[in-house]
C-alpha positions in Angstrom: 108.7 103.3 97.5 110.3 99.8 97.5 109.6 96.9 99.7 112.9 96.7 101.6 112.7 92.9 101.9 112.5 92.1 98.2 113.3 95.4 96.5 110.0 95.5 94.5 107.4 98.3 94.1 104.5 97.7 96.5 101.2 96.6 94.8 98.1 98.4 96.1 94.5 97.4 95.5 92.1 100.3 95.4 88.4 99.3 95.7 85.6 101.8 95.1 82.3 101.8 93.2 83.0 105.3 92.0 85.0 105.3 88.8 86.0 108.9 89.5 87.4 108.0 92.9 89.2 105.0 91.4 90.8 107.1 88.7 91.9 109.8 91.2 93.4 107.4 93.7 95.1 105.3 91.0 96.6 108.5 89.5 97.9 109.9 92.8 99.4 106.6 94.0 101.0 105.8 90.6 102.5 109.3 90.5 104.2 108.5 93.9 105.7 105.2 92.6 103.1 102.6 93.7 101.9 99.8 91.5 98.0 100.1 91.5 95.3 97.6 90.7 91.6 98.6 90.9 88.3 96.9 91.6 84.9 98.5 91.2 83.1 96.3 93.7 83.6 93.9 96.6 83.3 90.7 94.5 86.0 91.8 92.1 88.2 92.8 95.0 87.9 89.4 96.6 88.8 87.7 93.3 91.8 89.9 92.8 93.0 89.4 96.4 92.8 85.6 96.0 94.6 85.6 92.6 97.4 88.0 93.6 97.4 89.3 97.2 98.4 93.0 97.3 100.6 94.6 99.8 97.8 97.0 100.9 94.1 97.4 100.2 92.4 100.9 100.1 88.8 100.0 100.5 85.6 102.1 100.2 83.1 101.2 102.9 79.7 101.9 101.2 79.4 99.8 98.0 76.5 97.9 96.4 76.6 94.2 96.8 79.4 93.3 99.2 80.2 96.4 101.3 83.7 97.2 102.7 82.9 95.5 106.0 82.0 92.2 104.3 85.1 92.4 102.1 87.3 92.8 105.3 85.5 89.9 107.0 86.0 87.5 104.1 89.7 88.5 103.7 90.4 88.1 107.4 88.6 84.7 107.5 90.6 83.3 104.5 93.5 81.5 106.2 95.2 81.0 102.8 95.9 84.7 102.5 98.9 86.5 104.0 98.3 89.4 106.3 97.2 92.4 104.2 96.7 95.8 105.8 93.5 97.5 104.9 92.9 101.2 104.8 89.1 102.0 104.9 88.0 105.1 103.0 84.6 106.5 103.7 82.4 109.5 103.1 80.4 108.7 106.2 80.7 111.1 109.1 81.3 108.2 111.4 81.3 104.5 111.2 79.0 102.1 113.1 81.6 100.2 115.1 78.9 98.5 117.2 77.6 96.6 114.2 81.0 96.2 112.6 83.3 95.9 115.6 85.2 92.9 114.2 86.0 94.6 110.9 89.7 94.8 111.7 90.9 97.5 109.3 94.2 99.0 110.2 93.3 102.6 109.5 90.4 104.8 108.3 90.4 108.0 106.1 87.4 110.2 105.6 86.5 111.8 102.3 87.3 114.3 101.0 90.9 113.0 101.2 93.9 115.0 101.9 96.7 113.8 99.6 99.5 114.1 102.2 97.4 112.3 104.8 96.6 109.5 102.2 100.3 109.1 101.3 101.4 109.1 104.9 98.8 106.4 105.9 99.8 104.3 102.9 103.5 104.4 103.8 102.9 103.9 107.5 100.8 100.8 106.8 103.3 99.4 104.3 106.2 100.0 106.8 104.2 98.2 109.5 103.5 95.3 107.2 107.2 95.0 106.2 108.3 95.2 109.8 105.8 92.5 110.7 107.0 90.3 107.9 110.6 90.7 109.0 109.8 89.8 112.6 107.9 86.8 111.4 110.8 85.7 109.3 113.2 86.1 112.1 110.9 84.2 114.5 110.7 81.4 112.0 114.5 80.9 112.0 114.9 81.5 115.7 112.3 78.8 116.5 114.2 76.2 114.6 115.9 73.4 116.6 119.7 73.8 117.0 121.5 72.3 114.0 124.8 70.5 114.0 127.3 72.1 111.5 130.3 70.3 110.3 133.1 72.2 108.6 136.2 70.7 107.1 139.3 72.7 108.1 142.7 71.5 106.9 141.5 67.9 106.6 140.1 68.1 110.2 136.4 68.0 110.9 135.2 70.9 113.1 131.8 70.6 114.6 129.7 73.2 116.3 126.1 73.8 117.2 124.1 76.6 115.9 121.6 77.7 118.5 118.4 79.6 117.9 116.8 81.8 120.5 113.3 81.3 121.6 
């Protein structure tokens, strides 16, 4: 499960106020090759995200203090952070999208979790993130102004322009 851009193991942040859920998710994800960091509440999650942004966040909705919706809102409003996909995990039968319409999570899973569904969602979200990062990198280079390149060939200067698309 490597990030194709930098060949490192993806780092996931799992946030849940239930220690049993944290242990279960951490064990499953580590067994499938992911690097996992955990947080027991929204405050700890926000600190960990700011210190070392993960590749993906698995976030419980209902937590004391700062709930999952508030965590998402604070992460999305922090312009210093890179894009981080968020997978909401909830035991609720349905979520109140009217109140939390702007929560902007990329996916939702309902408890009890199916391991195959969890792993598929995690991989799909990571694949989407890496594709987005690759497109952003390509756009960065394509938006650059054309550069003049001089090459010395047999004591003769050869000039050409490199053109970016855009």
